PASEBA-1860 file (N, C-alpha, C; in nm, 3 decimals):
! residues 288
1> XXXXXXXX> 0.083/-0.120/0.000/-0.001/0.000/0.000/0.087/0.127/0.000 ~ 0.198/0.123/0.079/0.288/0.239/0.083/0.349/0.264/-0.054 ~ 0.384/0.153/-0.123/0.444/0.167/-0.257/0.344/0.229/-0.354 ~ 0.218/0.188/-0.341/0.115/0.241/-0.430/0.094/0.390/-0.402 ~ 0.093/0.426/-0.273/0.074/0.567/-0.240/0.189/0.654/-0.291 ~ 0.313/0.606/-0.270/0.428/0.682/-0.317/0.426/0.699/-0.467 ~ 0.387/0.595/-0.537/0.378/0.602/-0.682/0.269/0.702/-0.725 ~ 0.157/0.703/-0.655/0.048/0.794/-0.687/0.087/0.939/-0.661
9> XXXXXXXX> 0.162/0.960/-0.552/0.205/1.096/-0.521/0.301/1.147/-0.628 ~ 0.394/1.059/-0.671/0.485/1.101/-0.778/0.408/1.131/-0.908 ~ 0.309/1.048/-0.936/0.228/1.072/-1.054/0.148/1.202/-1.041 ~ 0.103/1.234/-0.921/0.032/1.359/-0.896/0.122/1.478/-0.923 ~ 0.246/1.472/-0.875/0.341/1.582/-0.894/0.371/1.601/-1.042 ~ 0.392/1.492/-1.115/0.420/1.500/-1.258/0.302/1.562/-1.333 ~ 0.181/1.520/-1.296/0.062/1.576/-1.360/0.049/1.726/-1.334 ~ 0.077/1.767/-1.212/0.070/1.909/-1.178/0.170/1.990/-1.258
17> XXXXXXXX> 0.293/1.937/-1.272/0.395/2.006/-1.349/0.355/2.018/-1.495 ~ 0.307/1.905/-1.551/0.265/1.907/-1.691/0.145/1.998/-1.714 ~ 0.061/2.013/-1.612/-0.054/2.103/-1.624/-0.011/2.249/-1.619 ~ 0.090/2.279/-1.537/0.133/2.417/-1.520/0.213/2.470/-1.639 ~ 0.285/2.381/-1.707/0.370/2.428/-1.818/0.293/2.499/-1.927 ~ 0.186/2.437/-1.985/0.113/2.512/-2.089/0.042/2.635/-2.034 ~ -0.002/2.629/-1.908/-0.068/2.746/-1.851/0.030/2.861/-1.833 ~ 0.157/2.825/-1.797/0.259/2.929/-1.783/0.290/2.995/-1.917
25> XXXXXXXX> 0.295/2.912/-2.024/0.320/2.968/-2.157/0.203/3.058/-2.199 ~ 0.082/3.017/-2.168/-0.035/3.097/-2.203/-0.035/3.230/-2.129 ~ 0.007/3.227/-2.001/0.014/3.348/-1.923/0.118/3.444/-1.981 ~ 0.229/3.389/-2.031/0.333/3.473/-2.088/0.289/3.537/-2.219 ~ 0.208/3.463/-2.297/0.166/3.514/-2.428/0.047/3.607/-2.419 ~ -0.040/3.586/-2.321/-0.163/3.667/-2.313/-0.135/3.800/-2.247 ~ -0.230/3.893/-2.264/-0.218/4.023/-2.201/-0.257/4.016/-2.055 ~ -0.249/4.131/-1.990/-0.281/4.137/-1.847/-0.427/4.105/-1.820
33> XXXXXXXX> -0.515/4.130/-1.917/-0.658/4.105/-1.897/-0.688/3.958/-1.881 ~ -0.603/3.870/-1.939/-0.630/3.726/-1.931/-0.557/3.658/-1.819 ~ -0.473/3.732/-1.745/-0.395/3.669/-1.639/-0.484/3.613/-1.529 ~ -0.584/3.691/-1.489/-0.670/3.646/-1.379/-0.746/3.520/-1.415 ~ -0.802/3.515/-1.535/-0.878/3.397/-1.578/-0.789/3.274/-1.589 ~ -0.670/3.291/-1.645/-0.578/3.178/-1.658/-0.527/3.130/-1.523 ~ -0.501/3.225/-1.433/-0.456/3.186/-1.300/-0.565/3.109/-1.226 ~ -0.689/3.158/-1.237/-0.800/3.086/-1.174/-0.817/2.946/-1.232
41> XXXXXXXX> -0.805/2.934/-1.365/-0.818/2.805/-1.431/-0.708/2.709/-1.386 ~ -0.584/2.760/-1.375/-0.475/2.674/-1.335/-0.492/2.624/-1.192 ~ -0.533/2.714/-1.102/-0.554/2.674/-0.962/-0.668/2.571/-0.953 ~ -0.777/2.597/-1.026/-0.889/2.504/-1.024/-0.849/2.368/-1.079 ~ -0.770/2.365/-1.184/-0.723/2.238/-1.242/-0.638/2.162/-1.142 ~ -0.545/2.230/-1.077/-0.458/2.162/-0.978/-0.540/2.109/-0.862 ~ -0.638/2.187/-0.817/-0.722/2.140/-0.706/-0.799/2.015/-0.745 ~ -0.858/2.014/-0.865/-0.932/1.897/-0.910/-0.844/1.775/-0.925
49> XXXXXXXX> -0.723/1.796/-0.980/-0.628/1.683/-0.995/-0.588/1.630/-0.857 ~ -0.564/1.721/-0.762/-0.526/1.678/-0.627/-0.638/1.599/-0.560 ~ -0.763/1.645/-0.578/-0.877/1.574/-0.517/-0.891/1.435/-0.577 ~ -0.877/1.425/-0.709/-0.891/1.294/-0.774/-0.786/1.196/-0.724 ~ -0.660/1.240/-0.720/-0.554/1.151/-0.674/-0.566/1.122/-0.526 ~ -0.614/1.217/-0.448/-0.635/1.193/-0.306/-0.738/1.082/-0.283 ~ -0.845/1.087/-0.362/-0.946/0.983/-0.352/-0.896/0.847/-0.399 ~ -0.805/0.851/-0.498/-0.752/0.723/-0.549/-0.662/0.653/-0.447
57> XXXXXXXX> -0.586/0.729/-0.370/-0.490/0.666/-0.276/-0.553/0.639/-0.139 ~ -0.675/0.686/-0.118/-0.739/0.660/0.012/-0.775/0.513/0.026 ~ -0.757/0.454/0.145/-0.806/0.319/0.169/-0.959/0.316/0.161 ~ -1.013/0.197/0.141/-1.159/0.185/0.128/-1.232/0.232/0.252 ~ -1.177/0.205/0.371/-1.244/0.245/0.494/-1.253/0.399/0.504 ~ -1.139/0.463/0.473/-1.139/0.610/0.478/-1.230/0.670/0.372 ~ -1.236/0.603/0.257/-1.321/0.653/0.149/-1.468/0.646/0.189 ~ -1.505/0.537/0.257/-1.643/0.523/0.303/-1.676/0.627/0.409
65> XXXXXXXX> -1.580/0.650/0.501/-1.603/0.749/0.606/-1.617/0.889/0.544 ~ -1.536/0.917/0.441/-1.547/1.047/0.373/-1.683/1.062/0.307 ~ -1.731/0.952/0.246/-1.862/0.956/0.182/-1.973/0.982/0.283 ~ -1.962/0.922/0.400/-2.063/0.943/0.506/-2.061/1.089/0.550 ~ -1.940/1.144/0.568/-1.929/1.285/0.609/-1.989/1.380/0.507 ~ -1.961/1.352/0.378/-2.018/1.436/0.274/-2.171/1.425/0.270 ~ -2.222/1.306/0.294/-2.368/1.286/0.297/-2.432/1.366/0.411 ~ -2.364/1.365/0.527/-2.418/1.441/0.640/-2.415/1.592/0.613
73> XXXXXXXX> -2.305/1.636/0.550/-2.297/1.779/0.517/-2.404/1.818/0.417 ~ -2.426/1.732/0.318/-2.531/1.759/0.220/-2.669/1.759/0.284 ~ -2.690/1.667/0.379/-2.819/1.662/0.446/-2.843/1.786/0.533 ~ -2.731/1.848/0.581/-2.745/1.968/0.662/-2.796/2.085/0.578 ~ -2.742/2.098/0.456/-2.779/2.210/0.371/-2.905/2.182/0.287 ~ -2.924/2.057/0.252/-3.042/2.019/0.173/-3.112/1.906/0.247 ~ -3.195/1.935/0.343/-3.261/1.828/0.418/-3.354/1.746/0.330 ~ -3.356/1.621/0.355/-3.442/1.533/0.278/-3.588/1.549/0.319
81> XXXXXXXX> -3.675/1.518/0.224/-3.819/1.524/0.254/-3.856/1.418/0.356 ~ -3.943/1.452/0.447/-3.985/1.358/0.551/-4.133/1.375/0.580 ~ -4.191/1.267/0.625/-4.332/1.270/0.663/-4.351/1.296/0.812 ~ -4.238/1.323/0.880/-4.246/1.340/1.026/-4.274/1.487/1.062 ~ -4.295/1.571/0.961/-4.327/1.710/0.992/-4.464/1.719/1.060 ~ -4.482/1.824/1.136/-4.608/1.843/1.209/-4.723/1.866/1.110 ~ -4.831/1.797/1.134/-4.949/1.811/1.050/-5.028/1.933/1.098 ~ -5.053/2.026/1.009/-5.127/2.146/1.047/-5.278/2.121/1.054
89> XXXXXXXX> -5.318/1.997/1.024/-5.459/1.957/1.026/-5.540/2.043/0.930 ~ -5.478/2.079/0.821/-5.547/2.155/0.719/-5.535/2.083/0.585 ~ -5.648/2.054/0.524/-5.646/1.982/0.399/-5.743/2.049/0.302 ~ -5.699/2.063/0.180/-5.784/2.126/0.079/-5.762/2.054/-0.054 ~ -5.872/2.007/-0.111/-5.868/1.941/-0.241/-5.771/1.823/-0.241 ~ -5.768/1.751/-0.129/-5.683/1.633/-0.120/-5.538/1.664/-0.090 ~ -5.503/1.789/-0.070/-5.364/1.827/-0.041/-5.353/1.858/0.108 ~ -5.263/1.789/0.176/-5.246/1.802/0.319/-5.130/1.897/0.347
97> XXXXXXXX> -5.152/1.994/0.434/-5.051/2.092/0.466/-4.970/2.046/0.586 ~ -4.836/2.047/0.567/-4.743/2.009/0.673/-4.667/2.132/0.720 ~ -4.635/2.134/0.847/-4.559/2.245/0.904/-4.412/2.203/0.909 ~ -4.343/2.215/0.795/-4.201/2.178/0.788/-4.116/2.283/0.858 ~ -4.008/2.238/0.919/-3.915/2.329/0.983/-3.832/2.408/0.881 ~ -3.773/2.517/0.926/-3.687/2.596/0.838/-3.562/2.515/0.805 ~ -3.520/2.511/0.677/-3.398/2.435/0.640/-3.276/2.490/0.713 ~ -3.187/2.403/0.756/-3.066/2.450/0.829/-2.983/2.550/0.748
105> XXXXXXXX> -2.971/2.530/0.616/-2.889/2.623/0.537/-2.945/2.764/0.540 ~ -3.081/2.774/0.546/-3.144/2.906/0.551/-3.116/2.974/0.684 ~ -3.126/2.897/0.792/-3.097/2.952/0.924/-2.951/2.996/0.933 ~ -2.860/2.912/0.878/-2.718/2.949/0.880/-2.693/3.076/0.802 ~ -2.754/3.087/0.685/-2.736/3.207/0.603/-2.793/3.329/0.673 ~ -2.909/3.315/0.738/-2.970/3.425/0.808/-2.880/3.475/0.922 ~ -2.826/3.381/0.999/-2.737/3.418/1.110/-2.610/3.486/1.055 ~ -2.559/3.434/0.941/-2.439/3.491/0.882/-2.463/3.636/0.839
113> XXXXXXXX> -2.581/3.665/0.786/-2.610/3.804/0.743/-2.618/3.897/0.864 ~ -2.670/3.846/0.978/-2.676/3.929/1.098/-2.534/3.957/1.149 ~ -2.450/3.854/1.151/-2.312/3.872/1.196/-2.238/3.969/1.103 ~ -2.259/3.954/0.973/-2.193/4.043/0.877/-2.240/4.186/0.896 ~ -2.371/4.205/0.916/-2.424/4.340/0.936/-2.368/4.405/1.062 ~ -2.357/4.327/1.171/-2.301/4.382/1.294/-2.155/4.419/1.276 ~ -2.078/4.331/1.206/-1.937/4.361/1.182/-1.921/4.483/1.092 ~ -2.006/4.494/0.991/-1.999/4.610/0.900/-2.026/4.740/0.976
121> XXXXXXXX> -2.130/4.741/1.058/-2.163/4.861/1.135/-2.050/4.896/1.231 ~ -1.990/4.794/1.294/-1.882/4.820/1.388/-1.761/4.880/1.318 ~ -1.725/4.822/1.203/-1.603/4.866/1.133/-1.621/5.002/1.068 ~ -1.736/5.022/1.000/-1.753/5.143/0.919/-1.817/5.260/0.994 ~ -1.905/5.231/1.093/-1.981/5.340/1.155/-1.946/5.365/1.300 ~ -1.897/5.264/1.371/-1.863/5.283/1.513/-1.714/5.313/1.527 ~ -1.630/5.220/1.487/-1.485/5.241/1.497/-1.432/5.331/1.388 ~ -1.503/5.336/1.275/-1.462/5.416/1.158/-1.320/5.383/1.116
129> XXXXXXXX> -1.286/5.254/1.120/-1.153/5.210/1.079/-1.141/5.190/0.931 ~ -1.251/5.193/0.857/-1.249/5.180/0.710/-1.334/5.293/0.652 ~ -1.293/5.349/0.539/-1.368/5.462/0.480/-1.497/5.416/0.415 ~ -1.599/5.500/0.423/-1.724/5.476/0.352/-1.704/5.503/0.202 ~ -1.803/5.461/0.121/-1.790/5.479/-0.022/-1.778/5.625/-0.061 ~ -1.853/5.713/0.007/-1.846/5.855/-0.027/-1.708/5.911/0.005 ~ -1.645/5.860/0.113/-1.511/5.905/0.147/-1.410/5.855/0.044 ~ -1.426/5.731/-0.002/-1.338/5.679/-0.105/-1.352/5.757/-0.233
137> XXXXXXXX> -1.475/5.793/-0.266/-1.500/5.871/-0.387/-1.431/6.009/-0.378 ~ -1.446/6.075/-0.265/-1.382/6.206/-0.248/-1.231/6.196/-0.255 ~ -1.178/6.089/-0.197/-1.032/6.071/-0.201/-0.983/6.047/-0.345 ~ -1.058/5.963/-0.418/-1.019/5.938/-0.558/-1.031/6.064/-0.643 ~ -1.134/6.145/-0.619/-1.149/6.269/-0.692/-1.035/6.365/-0.661 ~ -0.993/6.369/-0.535/-0.881/6.457/-0.498/-0.751/6.412/-0.566 ~ -0.730/6.279/-0.570/-0.611/6.227/-0.637/-0.614/6.256/-0.786 ~ -0.731/6.237/-0.847/-0.747/6.266/-0.990/-0.722/6.413/-1.020
145> XXXXXXXX> -0.774/6.502/-0.932/-0.754/6.643/-0.953/-0.606/6.680/-0.939 ~ -0.537/6.617/-0.845/-0.394/6.642/-0.829/-0.316/6.596/-0.950 ~ -0.349/6.477/-1.001/-0.283/6.427/-1.121/-0.309/6.518/-1.240 ~ -0.432/6.570/-1.249/-0.464/6.661/-1.359/-0.380/6.789/-1.349 ~ -0.367/6.842/-1.229/-0.287/6.964/-1.211/-0.141/6.939/-1.247 ~ -0.091/6.823/-1.210/0.049/6.788/-1.242/0.067/6.778/-1.393 ~ -0.031/6.714/-1.460/-0.023/6.700/-1.606/-0.028/6.835/-1.675 ~ -0.119/6.922/-1.629/-0.130/7.054/-1.691/-0.001/7.135/-1.668
153> XXXXXXXX> 0.056/7.123/-1.548/0.181/7.195/-1.521/0.294/7.141/-1.608 ~ 0.296/7.010/-1.632/0.401/6.951/-1.714/0.385/6.992/-1.860 ~ 0.261/7.005/-1.908/0.236/7.042/-2.047/0.260/7.190/-2.073 ~ 0.247/7.271/-1.971/0.259/7.414/-1.989/0.124/7.476/-2.020 ~ 0.107/7.602/-1.988/-0.020/7.669/-2.010/-0.032/7.717/-2.153 ~ -0.157/7.738/-2.198/-0.182/7.793/-2.330/-0.270/7.916/-2.317 ~ -0.260/8.005/-2.411/-0.342/8.127/-2.411/-0.473/8.096/-2.481 ~ -0.580/8.084/-2.406/-0.710/8.048/-2.464/-0.767/8.161/-2.549
161> XXXXXXXX> -0.717/8.283/-2.531/-0.766/8.394/-2.610/-0.692/8.410/-2.743 ~ -0.587/8.334/-2.761/-0.510/8.342/-2.885/-0.479/8.201/-2.935 ~ -0.583/8.119/-2.941/-0.564/7.980/-2.984/-0.534/7.971/-3.131 ~ -0.450/7.876/-3.166/-0.420/7.851/-3.307/-0.439/7.703/-3.337 ~ -0.456/7.672/-3.462/-0.472/7.531/-3.503/-0.336/7.462/-3.497 ~ -0.333/7.348/-3.430/-0.209/7.269/-3.422/-0.192/7.193/-3.552 ~ -0.074/7.202/-3.610/-0.049/7.134/-3.737/0.055/7.023/-3.725 ~ 0.109/7.004/-3.605/0.206/6.897/-3.584/0.139/6.762/-3.600
169> XXXXXXXX> 0.203/6.670/-3.674/0.144/6.540/-3.701/0.118/6.458/-3.578 ~ 0.212/6.457/-3.484/0.193/6.379/-3.361/0.080/6.436/-3.277 ~ 0.071/6.567/-3.270/-0.037/6.629/-3.192/-0.171/6.599/-3.254 ~ -0.181/6.605/-3.387/-0.308/6.574/-3.454/-0.345/6.427/-3.434 ~ -0.244/6.340/-3.430/-0.274/6.199/-3.407/-0.325/6.177/-3.265 ~ -0.270/6.250/-3.170/-0.322/6.240/-3.033/-0.466/6.288/-3.028 ~ -0.494/6.397/-3.099/-0.631/6.446/-3.104/-0.725/6.345/-3.169 ~ -0.675/6.278/-3.275/-0.755/6.174/-3.341/-0.783/6.057/-3.249
177> XXXXXXXX> -0.684/6.020/-3.169/-0.702/5.909/-3.075/-0.807/5.943/-2.970 ~ -0.801/6.065/-2.917/-0.901/6.106/-2.816/-1.040/6.115/-2.879 ~ -1.047/6.164/-3.003/-1.174/6.169/-3.074/-1.233/6.029/-3.090 ~ -1.149/5.932/-3.127/-1.196/5.795/-3.149/-1.247/5.732/-3.018 ~ -1.194/5.776/-2.905/-1.235/5.717/-2.776/-1.360/5.784/-2.719 ~ -1.373/5.914/-2.736/-1.475/5.987/-2.665/-1.581/6.054/-2.754 ~ -1.551/6.084/-2.879/-1.639/6.165/-2.961/-1.711/6.087/-3.071 ~ -1.655/5.970/-3.106/-1.708/5.899/-3.224/-1.849/5.849/-3.201
185> XXXXXXXX> -1.887/5.826/-3.076/-2.021/5.772/-3.049/-2.130/5.871/-3.086 ~ -2.102/6.000/-3.084/-2.202/6.101/-3.119/-2.179/6.162/-3.258 ~ -2.054/6.173/-3.297/-2.022/6.239/-3.422/-1.981/6.143/-3.533 ~ -1.975/6.016/-3.503/-1.949/5.917/-3.605/-1.804/5.910/-3.649 ~ -1.769/5.802/-3.719/-1.632/5.788/-3.771/-1.599/5.903/-3.866 ~ -1.481/5.960/-3.850/-1.434/6.070/-3.936/-1.530/6.188/-3.936 ~ -1.606/6.205/-3.830/-1.686/6.324/-3.812/-1.808/6.336/-3.902 ~ -1.859/6.223/-3.955/-1.970/6.231/-4.050/-2.104/6.262/-3.983
193> XXXXXXXX> -2.109/6.256/-3.850/-2.231/6.293/-3.777/-2.321/6.175/-3.747 ~ -2.368/6.168/-3.625/-2.469/6.069/-3.583/-2.574/6.143/-3.502 ~ -2.565/6.132/-3.370/-2.652/6.214/-3.285/-2.609/6.361/-3.296 ~ -2.478/6.382/-3.294/-2.424/6.516/-3.310/-2.414/6.553/-3.458 ~ -2.383/6.679/-3.485/-2.379/6.725/-3.624/-2.257/6.674/-3.700 ~ -2.265/6.689/-3.831/-2.154/6.659/-3.921/-2.043/6.762/-3.898 ~ -1.921/6.716/-3.878/-1.809/6.805/-3.851/-1.722/6.829/-3.974 ~ -1.763/6.778/-4.088/-1.678/6.787/-4.207/-1.725/6.893/-4.307
201> XXXXXXXX> -1.843/6.953/-4.284/-1.890/7.056/-4.378/-1.860/7.194/-4.322 ~ -1.906/7.296/-4.388/-1.878/7.433/-4.348/-1.991/7.495/-4.266 ~ -2.086/7.410/-4.225/-2.199/7.460/-4.145/-2.176/7.419/-3.997 ~ -2.190/7.516/-3.910/-2.163/7.493/-3.769/-2.278/7.546/-3.685 ~ -2.308/7.473/-3.579/-2.416/7.514/-3.489/-2.364/7.616/-3.387 ~ -2.237/7.604/-3.349/-2.180/7.693/-3.247/-2.048/7.754/-3.291 ~ -2.029/7.773/-3.417/-1.910/7.841/-3.465/-1.801/7.745/-3.509 ~ -1.732/7.778/-3.617/-1.635/7.686/-3.675/-1.491/7.728/-3.661
209> XXXXXXXX> -1.460/7.830/-3.583/-1.321/7.869/-3.558/-1.259/7.779/-3.453 ~ -1.127/7.778/-3.447/-1.059/7.689/-3.351/-1.096/7.726/-3.207 ~ -1.114/7.858/-3.183/-1.154/7.900/-3.048/-1.297/7.856/-3.017 ~ -1.385/7.863/-3.116/-1.523/7.818/-3.097/-1.528/7.670/-3.064 ~ -1.456/7.591/-3.143/-1.456/7.447/-3.122/-1.395/7.411/-2.988 ~ -1.286/7.482/-2.954/-1.219/7.456/-2.826/-1.314/7.480/-2.708 ~ -1.384/7.593/-2.708/-1.472/7.624/-2.595/-1.598/7.539/-2.596 ~ -1.640/7.490/-2.713/-1.753/7.397/-2.715/-1.714/7.266/-2.649
217> XXXXXXXX> -1.591/7.220/-2.677/-1.541/7.099/-2.611/-1.530/7.125/-2.461 ~ -1.475/7.238/-2.425/-1.450/7.268/-2.285/-1.577/7.277/-2.204 ~ -1.674/7.356/-2.253/-1.796/7.382/-2.176/-1.910/7.286/-2.208 ~ -1.903/7.221/-2.328/-2.009/7.129/-2.364/-2.135/7.202/-2.405 ~ -2.236/7.123/-2.440/-2.370/7.177/-2.472/-2.470/7.091/-2.393 ~ -2.486/7.116/-2.265/-2.569/7.030/-2.178/-2.712/7.013/-2.229 ~ -2.770/7.120/-2.286/-2.908/7.109/-2.330/-2.924/7.012/-2.447 ~ -2.815/6.980/-2.515/-2.821/6.885/-2.626/-2.752/6.752/-2.592
225> XXXXXXXX> -2.715/6.735/-2.466/-2.658/6.607/-2.423/-2.508/6.600/-2.429 ~ -2.440/6.707/-2.466/-2.294/6.705/-2.469/-2.239/6.759/-2.338 ~ -2.162/6.676/-2.269/-2.111/6.714/-2.139/-1.991/6.807/-2.154 ~ -1.955/6.871/-2.045/-1.832/6.952/-2.044/-1.714/6.857/-2.026 ~ -1.616/6.872/-2.113/-1.497/6.785/-2.108/-1.381/6.852/-2.034 ~ -1.410/6.960/-1.966/-1.305/7.038/-1.899/-1.231/6.957/-1.794 ~ -1.302/6.866/-1.726/-1.239/6.786/-1.621/-1.180/6.656/-1.675 ~ -1.200/6.629/-1.801/-1.147/6.505/-1.862/-1.018/6.533/-1.938
233> XXXXXXXX> -1.018/6.641/-2.016/-0.903/6.674/-2.099/-0.829/6.794/-2.041 ~ -0.701/6.798/-2.065/-0.622/6.917/-2.033/-0.641/7.019/-2.143 ~ -0.608/7.148/-2.119/-0.620/7.248/-2.227/-0.544/7.208/-2.353 ~ -0.426/7.150/-2.337/-0.349/7.108/-2.454/-0.422/6.999/-2.532 ~ -0.483/6.906/-2.461/-0.557/6.800/-2.529/-0.678/6.855/-2.602 ~ -0.748/6.951/-2.542/-0.865/7.010/-2.609/-0.823/7.086/-2.733 ~ -0.709/7.150/-2.729/-0.659/7.219/-2.847/-0.626/7.118/-2.959 ~ -0.568/7.005/-2.921/-0.536/6.903/-3.020/-0.661/6.841/-3.082
241> XXXXXXXX> -0.763/6.818/-2.997/-0.888/6.762/-3.048/-0.956/6.861/-3.141 ~ -0.960/6.988/-3.101/-1.020/7.090/-3.186/-0.948/7.100/-3.319 ~ -0.816/7.090/-3.316/-0.738/7.097/-3.439/-0.767/6.977/-3.527 ~ -0.781/6.860/-3.467/-0.814/6.742/-3.547/-0.951/6.757/-3.610 ~ -1.048/6.807/-3.533/-1.184/6.826/-3.587/-1.180/6.918/-3.707 ~ -1.105/7.028/-3.697/-1.098/7.122/-3.808/-1.022/7.063/-3.927 ~ -0.935/6.965/-3.902/-0.864/6.901/-4.013/-0.957/6.812/-4.095 ~ -1.078/6.784/-4.044/-1.174/6.701/-4.118/-1.253/6.782/-4.219
249> XXXXXXXX> -1.235/6.912/-4.221/-1.312/6.996/-4.311/-1.291/6.955/-4.457 ~ -1.402/6.937/-4.529/-1.395/6.905/-4.671/-1.365/6.760/-4.704 ~ -1.357/6.672/-4.602/-1.328/6.531/-4.633/-1.449/6.458/-4.690 ~ -1.569/6.505/-4.659/-1.694/6.448/-4.716/-1.700/6.295/-4.707 ~ -1.705/6.241/-4.585/-1.713/6.094/-4.572/-1.847/6.042/-4.622 ~ -1.852/5.912/-4.651/-1.977/5.850/-4.699/-2.084/5.857/-4.591 ~ -2.209/5.869/-4.634/-2.325/5.872/-4.544/-2.315/5.985/-4.442 ~ -2.260/6.097/-4.484/-2.248/6.211/-4.395/-2.385/6.270/-4.363
257> XXXXXXXX> -2.400/6.321/-4.245/-2.524/6.383/-4.202/-2.543/6.518/-4.273 ~ -2.669/6.555/-4.292/-2.698/6.680/-4.361/-2.648/6.799/-4.278 ~ -2.612/6.908/-4.345/-2.559/7.025/-4.274/-2.658/7.077/-4.170 ~ -2.605/7.128/-4.060/-2.685/7.188/-3.954/-2.620/7.321/-3.917 ~ -2.699/7.411/-3.867/-2.646/7.540/-3.823/-2.632/7.638/-3.938 ~ -2.534/7.726/-3.929/-2.512/7.831/-4.027/-2.377/7.815/-4.094 ~ -2.369/7.868/-4.215/-2.244/7.864/-4.290/-2.140/7.950/-4.218 ~ -2.024/7.891/-4.194/-1.915/7.963/-4.124/-1.806/7.995/-4.226
265> XXXXXXXX> -1.766/8.120/-4.232/-1.657/8.163/-4.320/-1.555/8.233/-4.232 ~ -1.432/8.184/-4.238/-1.325/8.243/-4.160/-1.297/8.385/-4.211 ~ -1.277/8.476/-4.117/-1.253/8.616/-4.156/-1.130/8.630/-4.243 ~ -1.030/8.540/-4.225/-0.909/8.548/-4.307/-0.935/8.510/-4.451 ~ -1.044/8.435/-4.477/-1.074/8.390/-4.613/-1.163/8.490/-4.687 ~ -1.207/8.595/-4.618/-1.297/8.692/-4.680/-1.215/8.809/-4.734 ~ -1.225/8.841/-4.862/-1.150/8.954/-4.918/-1.198/9.085/-4.858 ~ -1.110/9.185/-4.844/-1.152/9.313/-4.787/-1.249/9.387/-4.879
273> XXXXXXXX> -1.335/9.468/-4.818/-1.430/9.545/-4.898/-1.363/9.673/-4.949 ~ -1.443/9.763/-5.000/-1.386/9.883/-5.060/-1.311/9.968/-4.960 ~ -1.346/9.959/-4.833/-1.280/10.041/-4.731/-1.151/9.978/-4.682 ~ -1.124/9.855/-4.728/-1.001/9.788/-4.686/-1.017/9.702/-4.564 ~ -1.138/9.693/-4.504/-1.161/9.606/-4.389/-1.235/9.482/-4.433 ~ -1.213/9.368/-4.362/-1.278/9.243/-4.403/-1.428/9.255/-4.400 ~ -1.492/9.186/-4.495/-1.638/9.183/-4.497/-1.688/9.103/-4.381 ~ -1.817/9.124/-4.343/-1.874/9.051/-4.230/-1.882/8.902/-4.264
281> XXXXXXXX> -1.856/8.820/-4.167/-1.869/8.675/-4.187/-1.958/8.621/-4.078 ~ -2.035/8.521/-4.114/-2.123/8.460/-4.015/-2.039/8.387/-3.913 ~ -2.067/8.403/-3.789/-1.990/8.338/-3.684/-2.084/8.288/-3.579 ~ -2.082/8.162/-3.559/-2.160/8.097/-3.454/-2.066/7.998/-3.383 ~ -2.106/7.900/-3.307/-2.018/7.804/-3.232/-2.055/7.655/-3.245 ~ -1.972/7.521/-3.213/-2.003/7.380/-3.257/-2.055/7.287/-3.153 ~ -2.140/7.202/-3.184/-2.179/7.096/-3.092/-2.093/6.977/-3.123 ~ -1.991/6.959/-3.052/-1.907/6.842/-3.076/-1.974/6.721/-3.019
END
């Protein structure tokens, strides 16, 4: 029997090693998102293999005793039907009502919820040794605000009253990336318009200059469902997004939404009148 057990233990170790090798390779190849699932799968596999081999090397007597224990545990949580319940002496349409006792698992769960509730109140409300959700939220908001201030300080300030279109390729790509993450759901791929207006034509609801687009992104249009992005993007990021949006002018993507708003003409594109000053141009602002 000792020889059989030793052989089974060695076989168990070999199986565990062989099971871990492909899982380790999968963990190395997969991204961080799959690590948790693969780790859980590997642990579950090892536990099942260990249980199977443990049952195989157990003597018959111990195996029977284990079966009896499992049966008792199962009977505790799922009591078997019995006719020994108290008769309520109530019968209707041939159906006799019995006064069955509360299942043990229900009583155990009920007591556990009471214990958990008392511990929760003691930890969070009496001793205050752990923060409440509102406190965690305020702390996370403070950390996020600090990180935002650090990022803005690292990027440097910009003059919002003298904004210019960014023409650097890397900056425009960053603006395109932010647009793809946050703006495409309302304005569609390449700005063709969905819920929000088409951003590729010369008609604008809130003005088509870089400053107009910048402040529309910053302040949003709450009455039309566009939130303020001031707390999400830094000023530099909003300038890059506005520049990317203006770079879509004249691209005319397929299935573009019909023009909305008023025709916007940049003052620099308007020839001077007889007095030498630029002619009036329509100026309004954008719903990004």
